[in-house]
VEXLUMDO-367863 format. One record per residue: x, y, z of N, C-alpha, C in turn; residue in one letter. Coordinates in pm, whole numbers, padded with zeros to 5 digits, always signed. Each point is the difference from the previous one (the first is absolute). Last residue first. Layout:
# VEXLUMDO-367863
XYZXYZXYZA;...
END
This chain:
# VEXLUMDO-367863
+02184-00159+01157+00138-00053+00006+00061+00023+00136E;-00467+00059-00220+00035-00019+00141+00140-00058+00015E;-00314+00084-00400+00063+00121+00051+00040-00007+00146G;-00185-00345-00304-00101+00076+00075+00059+00124+00066I;+00276-00287-00263-00120+00017-00080-00107+00083+00070A;+00402-00135+00221+00024+00108-00097-00126+00030-00079R;-00017-00363+00289+00005+00126+00076+00026+00118-00091L;+00013-00430-00189-00136+00034+00039-00003+00133+00078L;+00418-00181-00115-00070+00046-00120-00142+00046+00034R;+00254-00200+00340+00050+00135-00029-00069+00058-00123A;-00090-00446+00107-00060+00089+00099+00043+00144-00023F;+00203-00329-00256-00138+00018-00044-00073+00094+00095V;+00433-00123+00120+00004+00086-00118-00141+00027-00050E;+00050-00301+00351+00030+00137+00046+00007+00097-00116R;-00064-00466-00087-00116+00060+00065+00026+00144+00041E;+00266-00201-00419-00001-00023+00143-00116+00077+00064D;-00106-00061-00495+00130+00021+00066-00012-00041+00147A;-00358+00056-00333+00096-00089-00067+00139+00012+00060D;-00502+00215-00003+00057-00078+00109+00092-00105-00063N;-00204+00504-00178+00045-00137-00025+00055-00063+00128K;-00382+00396-00077+00133-00023+00056+00035-00147-00020V;-00373+00414-00174+00041-00140-00007+00142-00012+00051T;-00443+00371+00050+00143-00026-00002+00022-00150-00008I;-00433+00173-00001+00064+00124-00042+00151-00019-00014Q;-00406-00393-00055+00101+00067+00082+00046+00133-00059A;-00317-00312-00207-00056+00045+00127+00096+00090+00075A;+00132-00210-00406-00101+00102-00028-00058+00057+00130D;+00309-00360+00026+00067+00121-00049-00100+00113-00025A;-00167-00426+00128+00078+00060+00109+00062+00133-00045Y;-00220-00253-00324-00096+00060+00092+00072+00066+00118K;+00254-00246-00311-00048+00125-00059-00097+00072+00092R;+00153-00426+00129+00109+00098+00006-00043+00135-00058S;-00268-00431+00026-00017+00112+00092+00105+00110-00007R;-00033-00425-00264-00134+00057+00004-00007+00132+00075Q;+00405-00254-00023-00037+00042-00136-00136+00070-00002E;+00141-00194+00404+00083+00117-00032-00034+00054-00138Y;-00206-00400+00139-00053+00116+00071+00079+00126-00031L;+00156-00407-00175-00125+00039-00065-00061+00124+00067R;+00392-00197+00186+00028+00064-00129-00128+00050-00066W;-00051-00242+00398+00069+00127+00026+00027+00072-00132V;-00176-00437-00017-00101+00097+00041+00063+00137+00024R;+00280-00365-00087-00072+00038-00122-00105+00107+00029E;+00244-00197+00363+00075+00097-00080-00075+00046-00124A;-00319-00218+00368+00144+00000-00015+00054+00103-00097G;-00457-00112+00189+00034-00074-00122+00149+00006-00033Q;-00211+00241+00363+00016-00142+00033+00035-00085-00122V;-00091+00493+00075+00126-00050-00053+00020-00149+00023L;-00373+00287+00155+00004+00012-00146+00127-00058-00061L;-00080+00007+00485-00100-00079-00071+00011+00005-00152P;+00375+00044+00390-00057+00091-00100-00097-00077-00090R;+00283-00192+00348-00066+00111+00069-00070+00095-00096S;+00259-00385-00146-00107-00049+00086-00079+00112+00066A;+00398+00071-00275-00124-00021-00074-00116-00038+00092Y;+00453+00282+00062-00066-00108+00074-00137-00022-00064D;+00477+00213-00226-00138+00019+00043-00051-00124+00074V;+00449+00101-00225-00016-00001+00146-00143+00015+00049D;+00157-00043-00474+00113-00055+00076-00025-00006+00150A;-00301+00202-00325-00009-00146+00004+00106-00059+00091I;+00009+00463-00094-00111-00034+00090-00009-00151+00019I;+00308+00166-00308+00045+00028+00137-00109-00034+00101D;-00102-00042-00460+00101-00099+00038+00049+00020+00142G;-00302+00318-00200-00062-00127+00043+00100-00104+00046P;+00115+00525+00046-00007-00101-00106-00062-00129+00052A;-00116+00494+00196+00098-00107+00021-00021-00109-00105R;-00159+00529+00144+00008-00091-00114+00113-00101+00020D;-00339+00356+00272+00126-00070+00024+00008-00113-00103I;-00283+00479+00017+00003-00137-00050+00139-00056+00026F;-00304+00418+00236+00128-00049-00051-00016-00146-00044L;-00317+00475+00120+00003-00144-00022+00132-00040-00064T;-00235+00427+00318+00098-00038-00100+00005-00152-00010T;-00453+00270+00174+00143-00002+00027+00086-00037-00119G;-00498+00032+00031+00039+00016+00140+00149-00007+00026S;-00254-00056-00426-00063+00114+00064+00057+00029+00138L;+00138-00376-00259+00045+00121-00068-00061+00126+00060R;-00124-00436+00166+00142+00025+00019+00041+00136-00056M;-00444-00148-00070+00025+00029+00141+00147+00035+00025C;-00128-00146-00432-00057+00132+00030+00035+00042+00142D;+00104-00435-00124+00099+00097-00050-00050+00142+00022I;-00292-00348+00104+00111+00001+00096+00106+00101-00041N;-00364-00075-00295-00041+00074+00119+00113+00009+00102F;+00047-00268-00395+00025+00143-00018-00039+00083+00122P;+00159-00517+00015-00124+00078-00001+00032+00148-00014R;+00350-00313+00017-00092-00061-00096-00132+00075-00009L;+00394+00072+00299-00014+00086-00119-00099-00057-00101V;+00126-00231+00409-00077+00122+00031-00025+00087-00123A;+00242-00444+00082-00107+00020-00097-00080+00125+00022G;+00373-00141+00285+00047-00004-00139-00106+00028-00103G;-00039+00220+00490+00008-00135-00052+00038+00002-00147G;+00165+00410+00310-00122-00060-00054+00022-00145-00039T;+00215+00367+00360+00043-00107-00091-00126-00071-00049A;+00091+00510+00219-00089-00114-00018+00057-00095-00103I;+00082+00449+00355+00072-00076-00101-00075-00132-00012V;-00193+00505+00179+00028-00142+00014+00098-00046-00108L;-00236+00448+00099+00130-00024+00057+00035-00145+00021G;-00520+00122-00025+00115+00076-00048+00128-00050+00065K;-00544-00185-00148+00093+00035+00107+00122+00071-00060R;-00351-00185-00265-00059+00111+00075+00083+00038+00123C;+00109-00371-00283+00014+00122-00079-00055+00122+00073A;-00051-00440+00180+00137+00051+00016+00020+00131-00075L;-00413-00228-00049+00015+00048+00138+00138+00063+00021C;-00085-00208-00411-00079+00123+00011+00013+00059+00141A;+00196-00418-00079+00077+00106-00066-00075+00133+00008I;-00219-00385+00164+00113+00036+00085+00079+00116-00060A;-00352-00185-00252-00054+00068+00117+00114+00047+00091E;+00115-00264-00366-00040+00134-00043-00058+00080+00116S;+00107-00453+00077+00122+00078-00022-00035+00144-00040E;-00346-00315+00038+00050+00036+00132+00124+00087-00011A;-00175-00172-00396-00096+00094+00058+00048+00048+00137D;+00248-00337-00212+00022+00130-00064-00098+00105+00053R;-00046-00454+00145+00119+00065+00056+00019+00139-00058F;-00344-00253-00179-00031+00029+00140+00117+00071+00066F;+00056-00162-00436-00081+00122+00003-00036+00040+00143D;+00229-00412-00087+00086+00117-00005-00079+00130+00008E;-00190-00448+00237+00022+00053-00134+00085+00125+00002G;-00105-00291+00374-00130+00052-00047+00010+00061-00139R;+00385-00157+00217-00087-00118-00009-00140+00039-00047E;+00320+00332+00096+00017-00058-00133-00082-00129-00017F;+00010+00210+00424-00072+00084-00097+00010-00058-00140M;+00241-00209+00342-00144-00021+00019-00081+00083-00098E;+00465+00062+00008-00032-00132-00053-00148-00030+00012A;+00166+00392+00196-00006+00012-00145-00036-00134-00063I;-00183+00079+00488+00131-00006-00062-00016+00014-00151T;-00349+00232+00348+00031-00126-00068+00143+00004-00050M;-00260+00368+00194+00000-00105+00101+00028-00136-00058G;-00024+00464-00203-00092-00108-00035-00014-00105+00108S;+00299+00383+00037-00135+00049-00025-00100-00113-00018L;+00461-00107+00053-00050+00065+00121-00146+00044-00018H;+00234-00172-00370-00035-00107+00095-00059+00057+00129Q;+00165+00303-00315-00118-00067-00055-00047-00109+00096V;+00404+00208+00099-00113+00090+00030-00131-00059-00053Y;+00403-00217-00100-00030-00017+00143-00121+00084+00039A;+00161+00053-00435-00058-00134+00016-00038-00026+00145D;+00229+00402-00104-00140+00001-00044-00066-00136+00015A;+00383+00226+00297+00000-00106-00100-00146-00018-00042D;+00249+00442+00227-00116-00089-00010+00024-00102-00110V;+00270+00403+00340+00004-00097-00109-00123-00090+00006F;+00134+00535+00168-00053-00131+00035+00003-00090-00122D;+00365+00400+00068-00139-00022-00036-00046-00136+00055R;+00453+00240-00022-00082+00014+00120-00149-00001-00034E;+00396-00077-00288-00079+00122-00018-00093+00028+00117T;+00288-00390-00013+00086+00112-00039-00078+00131-00003K;-00232-00404+00084+00088+00031+00112+00085+00124-00031Q;-00275-00166-00342-00081+00054+00109+00087+00040+00118A;+00202-00224-00359-00035+00138-00038-00079+00066+00112I;+00102-00455+00051+00121+00083+00012-00030+00147-00031W;-00343-00319-00061+00029+00017+00143+00122+00088+00022A;-00108-00113-00443-00103+00087+00057+00025+00026+00148G;+00268-00310-00235+00038+00139-00027-00102+00098+00057F;-00093-00463+00052+00130+00033+00061+00034+00147-00019T;-00390-00162-00214-00015+00001+00146+00130+00040+00069T;-00006-00045-00480-00085+00109+00048-00006+00009+00152K;+00240-00308-00332+00063+00074+00108-00085+00111+00059G;-00086-00362-00347+00089+00104-00055+00068+00083+00109C;-00340-00376+00028+00140-00034+00012+00095+00105-00054G;-00479+00006-00197+00029-00068+00126+00148-00039+00004P;-00094+00411-00316-00026-00143+00008+00014-00053+00144M;-00119+00518-00049+00094-00090-00067-00039-00144+00024G;-00058+00543+00227-00065-00103-00081+00107-00085-00066V;-00085+00393+00422+00096-00085-00070-00077-00110-00074L;-00096+00527+00220-00051-00131-00037+00108-00077-00076W;-00062+00441+00353+00094-00062-00093-00049-00143-00024I;-00283+00477+00154+00052-00133+00028+00109-00039-00099N;-00103+00528+00130-00053-00117-00069+00061-00131+00047G;+00118+00462+00141-00121-00053+00063-00050-00129-00062S;+00413+00226-00148-00005+00013+00146-00119-00070+00063D;+00074-00001-00488+00114-00057+00074-00020+00003+00151R;-00271+00141-00409-00051-00088+00105+00109-00051+00094L;+00093+00290-00373-00115+00063+00063-00048-00081+00121F;+00345-00170-00280+00047+00114+00077-00112+00064+00081G;-00106-00350-00289+00080-00053+00110+00063+00111+00083R;-00264+00115-00382-00079-00062+00106+00087-00049+00114A;+00199+00179-00396-00065+00104+00081-00073-00061+00119V;+00203-00293-00312+00101+00083+00066-00064+00100+00095R;-00284-00262-00269+00067-00082+00102+00104+00079+00077D;-00214+00204-00371-00089-00015+00114+00067-00078+00113Y;+00227+00032-00407+00004+00127+00072-00090-00007+00123V;-00007-00373-00278+00134+00014+00058+00010+00128+00081T;-00397-00082-00245+00010-00087+00118+00136+00016+00067K;-00070+00245-00404-00089+00043+00108+00016-00085+00125T;+00214-00022-00455+00078+00024+00123-00088+00035+00120L;-00162-00067-00452+00055-00128+00045+00080+00015+00130T;-00187+00384-00216-00107-00088+00049+00057-00129+00056A;+00304+00311-00198-00059+00050+00123-00106-00095+00056A;+00258-00026-00424+00037-00087+00112-00072+00039+00129R;-00018+00239-00428-00103-00101+00021+00036-00099+00111E;+00121+00525-00115+00069-00123+00035-00104-00106+00037D;-00039+00489-00112-00032-00097-00107+00072-00133+00022C;-00015+00411+00289+00124-00051-00060-00022-00092-00120T;-00367+00222+00252+00110+00096-00009+00115-00051-00086W;-00376-00283+00085-00043+00119-00075+00117+00095-00020I;+00069-00375+00271-00019-00044-00140-00038+00119-00087R;+00030+00072+00461+00132-00016-00062-00011-00045-00145Q;-00395+00027+00251+00054+00134-00023+00136-00009-00068S;-00187-00398+00143-00067+00047-00122+00042+00143-00032E;+00156-00184+00398+00066-00065-00114-00065+00039-00132M;-00201+00151+00398+00129+00067-00020+00076-00060-00117A;-00399-00200+00139-00030+00125-00070+00128+00080-00024Q;+00040-00400+00246-00039-00027-00138-00031+00128-00077A;+00100+00018+00469+00118-00035-00080-00037-00017-00147V;-00350+00081+00302+00089+00116+00000+00122-00026-00087L;-00301-00354+00077-00055+00098-00094+00092+00121-00011M;+00102-00323+00322+00029-00051-00134-00052+00097-00105Y;-00094+00095+00450+00141+00021-00031+00035-00050-00139L;-00444-00037+00224+00029+00107-00093+00146+00021-00035G;-00234-00490+00142+00012+00135+00052+00055+00099-00100G;-00303-00499+00025+00117+00068-00054-00002+00144+00048V;-00256-00538+00050+00019+00136+00046+00127+00059-00059A;-00396-00445+00031+00115+00055-00071+00013+00146+00036R;-00229-00315+00365-00026+00067-00128+00131+00033-00070K;-00104-00210+00455+00041-00083-00113-00029+00060-00136G;-00059+00186+00458-00115-00076-00051+00035-00086-00121M;+00320+00285+00201-00046-00084+00110-00116-00089-00045T;+00168+00329-00294+00087-00118+00007-00042-00094+00113V;-00245+00407-00056-00010-00085-00119+00085-00126+00014A;+00019+00336+00334-00129-00069+00003-00009-00099-00115S;+00370+00278+00007+00010-00102+00105-00130-00079+00012R;+00015+00373-00287+00059-00120-00059+00020-00109+00104L;-00171+00413+00151-00090-00052-00103+00054-00130-00059F;+00274+00248+00289-00106-00068+00076-00100-00066-00096R;+00475+00060-00214-00093+00088+00070-00100-00082+00081T;+00498-00066-00218-00112-00084+00044-00091+00085+00086L;+00349+00233-00170-00026-00089-00113-00118-00091+00032V;+00014+00481+00241+00077-00123-00006-00035-00085-00122P;+00015+00306-00180+00067+00015+00129-00106+00001+00111N;-00121-00039-00460+00121-00083+00004+00080+00016+00129Y;-00533+00060-00254+00090+00042+00108+00122-00092+00000V;-00368-00093-00279+00096+00092-00059+00095+00059+00103L;-00265-00488-00019+00007+00125+00075+00105+00090-00063D;-00337-00473-00092+00116+00080-00042-00005+00133+00073A;-00230-00543+00007+00006+00137+00052+00127+00068-00049A;-00367-00460-00101+00132+00063-00005-00010+00144+00049A;-00380-00297-00001+00105-00099-00023+00140+00060+00010D;-00474+00152+00269+00074+00018-00124+00113-00103-00009F;-00295+00067+00380-00091-00025-00112+00069+00017-00136K;+00204+00088+00438-00024-00144-00015-00089-00034-00119E;+00095+00456+00134+00114-00065-00065-00029-00147-00028V;-00314+00257+00251+00000+00034-00142+00110-00077-00073V;-00037-00044+00465-00122-00055-00058-00012+00031-00148D;+00351+00181+00275+00024-00138-00043-00121-00061-00067D;+00025+00531-00020+00017-00101+00102+00023-00139-00059G;+00148+00495-00218-00115-00089+00017+00031-00104+00107V;+00314+00344-00101-00119+00064-00058-00127-00083+00016P;+00407-00008+00361-00028-00057-00132-00124+00068-00056S;+00421+00056+00419-00135+00022-00052-00011-00058-00140V;+00402+00043+00290-00093-00098+00056-00144+00023-00043D;+00402+00278-00106+00012-00132-00061-00103-00101+00048V;+00150+00522-00029-00128-00056+00045-00015-00142-00053E;+00372+00316-00099+00014-00076+00125-00130-00063+00051P;+00078-00098-00439+00080+00043+00114-00023+00149+00024Y;-00393-00269-00240+00134+00051-00030+00070+00044+00128M;-00463-00158-00045+00100-00101+00031+00142+00044-00027G;-00383+00242-00264-00026-00072+00126+00103-00112+00019M;-00070+00322-00381+00123-00002+00082-00017-00074+00132P;-00264-00130-00470-00002+00105+00101+00132-00003+00077T;-00154-00314-00340+00063+00118-00059-00008+00119+00095C;-00061-00573-00016+00001+00118+00085+00077+00113-00067N;-00282-00457-00183+00118+00085-00014-00012+00121+00092V;-00198-00535-00118-00027+00119+00081+00128+00084+00001L;-00234-00438-00308+00112+00085+00039-00048+00122+00077L;-00312-00364-00126+00133-00058-00020+00109+00084+00063Y;-00513-00005+00200+00061+00010-00132+00138-00063-00004G;-00497+00177+00298+00116-00089-00006+00058+00010-00140S;-00369+00298+00366+00049-00049-00129+00113-00101+00018R;-00224+00270+00341-00097-00099-00048+00047-00068-00128K;+00241+00355+00215-00005-00109+00098-00099-00110-00040S;+00041+00410-00248+00110-00093-00026-00008-00120+00093L;-00294+00364+00065-00043-00089-00108+00108-00103-00032E;+00106+00328+00312-00107-00083+00056-00050-00099-00104A;+00309+00324-00127+00066-00106+00074-00104-00093+00065Y;-00154+00253-00445+00050+00037+00132+00071-00117+00065S;-00030+00079-00547-00079-00045+00115+00065+00047+00129V;-00017+00053-00586+00063+00045+00124-00091-00039+00116A;+00091-00144-00558-00085+00005+00118+00082+00046+00120E;+00180+00165-00470-00025-00127+00068-00097+00020+00117H;+00186+00354-00289-00106-00076-00064-00033-00132+00065G;+00338+00296+00176+00031-00019-00142-00103-00091-00069D;+00006+00184+00464+00015-00143-00025+00027-00032-00147A;+00004+00392+00394+00028+00000-00144+00032-00143-00040N;-00318+00179+00427+00121-00069-00048+00013+00009-00151A;-00369+00154+00293+00098+00100-00044+00125-00064-00061R;-00357-00261+00180-00067+00091-00094+00096+00104-00056E;+00128-00322+00344-00004-00052-00136-00065+00093-00102P;+00252+00029+00474-00105+00084-00061-00014-00041-00147D;+00298-00233+00264-00085+00044+00110-00115+00086-00051R;+00217-00375-00322+00027+00132+00055-00091+00028+00118S;+00176-00372-00422-00056+00006+00135+00041+00132+00063V;-00062-00240-00527+00071+00094+00087-00072+00008+00134V;+00047-00390-00413-00091+00074+00087+00084+00088+00092T;+00063-00319-00491+00047+00089+00106-00116+00065+00074V;+00162-00434-00320-00127+00063+00033+00022+00084+00125D;+00390-00135-00381-00064-00033+00128-00134+00072+00011A;+00370-00004-00353-00131-00061-00023-00069-00042+00127G;+00433+00239-00090+00007-00144+00023-00133-00070-00024A;+00041+00472-00029+00082-00056-00106+00010-00152+00012R;-00219+00237+00342-00078+00006-00125+00077-00065-00114N;+00226+00049+00400-00100-00106+00010-00092-00002-00122L;+00320+00346+00039+00066-00129-00023-00100-00115+00003A;-00160+00432+00102+00045-00003-00139+00063-00136-00034Y;-00113+00085+00446-00120-00025-00081+00037-00009-00148I;+00340+00122+00296-00037-00140+00019-00121-00036-00085V;+00135+00449+00011+00101-00081-00071-00033-00148+00009S;-00268+00294+00245-00025+00018-00144+00100-00079-00083R;+00047+00016+00472-00111-00086-00041-00025+00012-00150A;+00314+00286+00202+00052-00137-00005-00107-00095-00051A;-00123+00453+00078+00085-00018-00118+00054-00141-00014G;-00431+00013+00295+00094+00106-00029+00085-00030-00123G;-00364-00254+00254-00020+00050-00136+00088+00120-00032Y;-00099-00482+00353+00049+00136-00021-00023+00045-00142G;+00025-00504+00070-00028+00082+00117+00063+00137-00018L;-00180-00406-00344+00106+00098+00023-00040+00090+00116V;-00117-00518-00226-00052+00112+00079+00116+00090+00041Y;-00125-00403-00393+00104+00069+00076-00063+00121+00068A;-00130-00499-00291-00041+00120+00071+00115+00057+00082S;+00064-00277-00474-00040-00023+00139-00034+00132+00068K;+00193-00081-00453-00131-00062+00005-00053-00024+00140G;+00498+00093+00004-00073-00002-00128-00132-00074+00014A;+00373+00086+00333-00138+00047+00016-00085-00007-00127P;+00449-00247+00247-00050+00035-00133-00147+00042+00010D;+00488-00117+00292-00137+00047+00020-00051+00055-00133I;+00455-00181+00135-00095-00085-00069-00145+00037+00022G;+00415+00229+00150-00054-00098+00093-00110-00085-00063R;+00223+00342-00245+00112-00057+00076-00047-00107+00098S;-00306+00267-00261+00059-00111-00074+00111-00068+00079A;-00205+00394+00174-00091-00115+00002+00063-00122-00066L;+00250+00395-00018-00016-00040+00139-00092-00122+00010M;+00050+00218-00413+00117-00082+00032-00008-00054+00142A;-00334+00301-00138-00012-00126-00075+00116-00094+00033E;+00016+00433+00180-00104-00080+00065-00018-00134-00071F;+00299+00312-00188+00051-00050+00128-00101-00088+00070G;-00130+00220-00395+00096-00107-00029+00052-00061+00130Y;-00276+00376+00041-00075-00118-00044+00090-00118-00032P;+00212+00415+00121-00064-00071+00111-00085-00119-00045D;+00259+00347-00258+00044-00139+00003-00066-00081+00112T;-00069+00464-00328-00035-00054+00131+00030-00150+00001N;+00176+00486-00280-00051-00137-00001-00048-00036+00140F;+00185+00454-00347-00050-00056+00124-00061-00139-00016G;+00390+00369-00235-00108-00095-00026-00040-00068+00131Y;+00289+00460-00221-00031-00082+00117-00124-00085-00027L;+00426+00255-00312-00141-00006+00038-00018-00098+00117K;+00416+00086-00241-00043+00128+00056-00147+00003+00039G;+00213-00401-00172+00001+00106-00100-00052+00133+00050G;-00103-00343+00339+00050-00046-00130-00010+00114-00101E;-00097-00174+00554+00047+00111-00084+00056-00057-00129R;-00381-00193+00371+00119-00025-00080+00032+00125-00082K;-00299-00176+00470+00023+00103-00102+00130-00032-00073V;-00398-00237+00354+00127-00014-00070+00009+00104-00110T;-00385-00057+00276+00103-00030+00100+00139-00016-00062N;-00536+00229-00080+00129-00038-00059+00097-00032+00112V;-00582+00031-00084+00120+00023+00081+00123-00050-00075A;-00472-00070-00122-00001+00136+00053+00119+00032+00086G;-00166-00397-00274+00010-00010+00145-00008+00138+00065I;+00004-00032-00471-00119-00069+00048-00003-00008+00153A;+00383+00178-00211-00114+00091-00016-00128-00063+00054R;+00393-00258-00013+00008+00102+00104-00118+00096-00008A;+00030-00325-00340-00017-00065+00130-00001+00104+00112E;+00102+00133-00439-00144-00028+00015-00029-00059+00137D;+00430+00315-00036-00046-00128-00055-00150-00019+00024S;+00240+00481-00061-00033-00094+00107-00056-00127-00062I;+00313+00490-00122-00089-00108-00043-00018-00098+00115D;+00232+00410+00063-00035+00019-00141-00097-00105-00051D;+00051+00198+00527+00049-00097-00097-00047+00030-00142L;-00111+00208+00443+00134+00039-00042+00051-00081-00118L;-00420-00068+00244-00009+00124-00076+00135+00046-00054S;-00044-00385+00289-00054-00025-00133-00004+00126-00087M;+00130-00043+00478+00106-00003-00099-00054-00012-00142V;-00290-00015+00390+00058+00133-00022+00099+00001-00116T;-00192-00410+00164-00090+00078-00087+00063+00135-00036Q;+00234-00289+00288-00024-00077-00121-00097+00068-00096K;+00196+00121+00462+00025+00076-00122-00032-00072-00130Y;+00032-00070+00527-00132+00034-00056+00007+00065-00138P;+00212-00425+00072-00099+00091+00058+00069+00114+00073I;+00296-00199-00382-00085-00063+00101-00093+00104+00060T;+00340-00103-00460-00081+00096+00073-00087-00075+00100V;+00489-00054-00320-00117-00063+00059-00073+00104+00085N;+00346+00060-00439-00043+00039+00134-00119-00086+00040V;+00450+00053-00388-00126-00058+00042-00032+00036+00143G;+00360+00198-00238-00042-00090-00107-00135-00064+00032D;+00140+00491+00198+00016-00143+00019-00042-00079-00124Y;-00036+00481+00059+00138-00028+00038+00029-00150+00002R;-00436+00202-00083+00086-00011-00119+00147-00024+00035L;-00334+00081+00336-00020-00132-00061+00094-00021-00118L;-00007+00426+00206+00059-00100+00089-00010-00138-00064F;-00212+00355-00215+00146+00007-00018+00071-00101+00088D;-00468+00040+00050+00037-00059-00128+00151+00001-00022R;-00299+00148+00399+00121-00082-00003+00038-00062-00133G;-00360+00276+00263+00086+00077-00092+00128-00077-00032N;-00324-00193+00285-00088+00070-00094+00078+00080-00103A;+00230-00216+00358-00048-00094-00100-00084+00071-00105V;+00155+00249+00366+00113-00042-00083-00043-00096-00111Q;-00314+00132+00326+00032+00112-00089+00115-00036-00094E;-00129-00310+00340-00100+00010-00107+00031+00112-00100P;+00422-00198+00243-00124+00059+00048-00101+00002-00114T;+00406-00371+00054-00038+00128-00057-00129+00050+00064L;+00443-00390+00037-00124+00052+00057-00028+00139-00055E;+00292-00441-00185-00004+00146+00011-00137+00042+00055V;+00370-00450-00087-00131+00042+00048+00003+00150+00026A;+00300-00327-00364-00007+00071+00127-00144+00034+00037E;+00371-00301-00345-00142+00023+00030-00008+00062+00138Y;+00381-00113-00436-00027+00043+00138-00150+00025+00014V;+00353-00317-00352-00094+00109+00024-00022+00026+00148D;+00276-00329-00279+00061+00091+00097-00091+00117+00035S;-00064-00550-00166-00016+00141-00038+00058+00088+00110K;-00065-00509-00051+00130+00063-00024-00012+00142-00053N;-00349-00314+00158+00014+00021-00144+00128+00074-00036T;-00120-00101+00455-00022-00127-00070+00018+00012-00151L;+00028+00390+00278+00109-00092+00031-00012-00129-00082E;-00347+00318-00027+00122+00051-00065+00117-00097+00022F;-00404-00094+00225-00012-00022-00145+00126+00045-00072F;-00027+00091+00455+00017-00144-00021-00010-00034-00148A;-00095+00437+00132+00144-00024+00007+00031-00148-00020S;-00449+00133+00031+00058+00036-00130+00151-00019-00001H;-00234-00086+00406-00053-00085-00107+00070+00029-00133I;+00096+00273+00375+00054-00134+00019-00042-00093-00114E;-00180+00441+00015+00144-00001-00035+00062-00138+00013P;-00464+00041+00129+00027+00013-00143+00149+00005-00034S;-00261-00026+00433+00089-00108-00042+00045+00015-00145L;-00176+00365+00416-00017-00057-00134+00103-00109-00029T;-00097+00301+00401+00005-00146+00005-00013-00065-00139H;+00005+00482+00065+00095-00049+00099+00018-00151-00007T;-00258+00360-00261+00063-00120-00056+00100-00063+00097L;-00428+00388-00095+00081-00057+00106+00054-00135-00047K;-00205+00268-00323+00000+00099+00107+00086-00046+00117K;+00118-00149-00508-00114-00013+00090+00010+00106+00107G;+00278-00256-00460-00040+00122+00068-00126-00027+00083I;+00453-00280-00231-00140-00005+00039-00031+00131+00070V;+00397-00128-00396-00040+00032+00137-00147-00033+00023C;+00489-00029-00359-00140-00027+00027-00032+00039+00144Y;+00392+00018-00441-00033+00046+00136-00151-00015+00020M;
END
């Protein structure tokens, strides 16, 4: 029996995350959310002992520490516990947030080792991030409205005014700025974001915050806090159950949670080989769900004022740059069904945009079926014929699957495949 405790848990995703883990590992355990008053927590050792494991969220991550028999070095250094394990009648405290943050960066290929990282804020979340960045070997600077009072753990602390004069590799938002319902605010302006290569936001509601919208619009690598939330939960499961599968299931659990979380307001992105059916099925899905349909290749041509063939005459990189600009623009909109070009997954930045703004489906069609009816003349990358189709599929199929939250086989009648796609997005 497991639970999360906090003061207000109306919108917590923890039960959904942990229940997905139990289902994937064939466990019959239960995870619940329990709201407690400060007085109940302060005298809550007996309550904690009822459970095999407990997650702790604000404002009780410090309060609970006095109730425990032992605390990990990591949690002690951070000054907060978010995971409690009962073992042999004793209670042990851990903090899985640094692990979650590390996994969040790794999921999008953001590596701060030996590079500069600026952390916005200096509360409890920031301390976990600083701990992880120290472990990664980053050069950390803390940014605060009052740098003289900031707990920078020995690092340089600067004001936001000073930040505007700086540049670096990674910018991390550890403040609540941009969190629902105040979604149109950011801790920093575009002039600051443009001076960094990557942006990470611990806020997960919305997944694509105003801060991250700035980053993706400028072509920066970007990652949101939902992945961190899932990853730290999987580390809690590893601690509680000693099940080493937890880390390997992080992406699978994230994909499940993200597509549910983004179902109503997020976009639906379709990825796959040229000729797999993205445009046909995308238009059908849009009509069925009463969304607007966008063919990404057509949108690229609209923005650039050039045909795809004309862009490829200037080189594939020229087209890919235009494609990334278009995808970034579409990611900042809501409620679209978007059929991407076959090579959209070649750039990690494009995948960042898709995963931050909606659900991504991979329409997996066999090369032989594509070869049977594709119009090579209209597709610049397929002019070499059947051999090119097979080679592209070998090169890209893994990228499509990794980018997507759901894979749907296109190996049946069109209506059956359409029905599969509707089931996948919960629109039967």
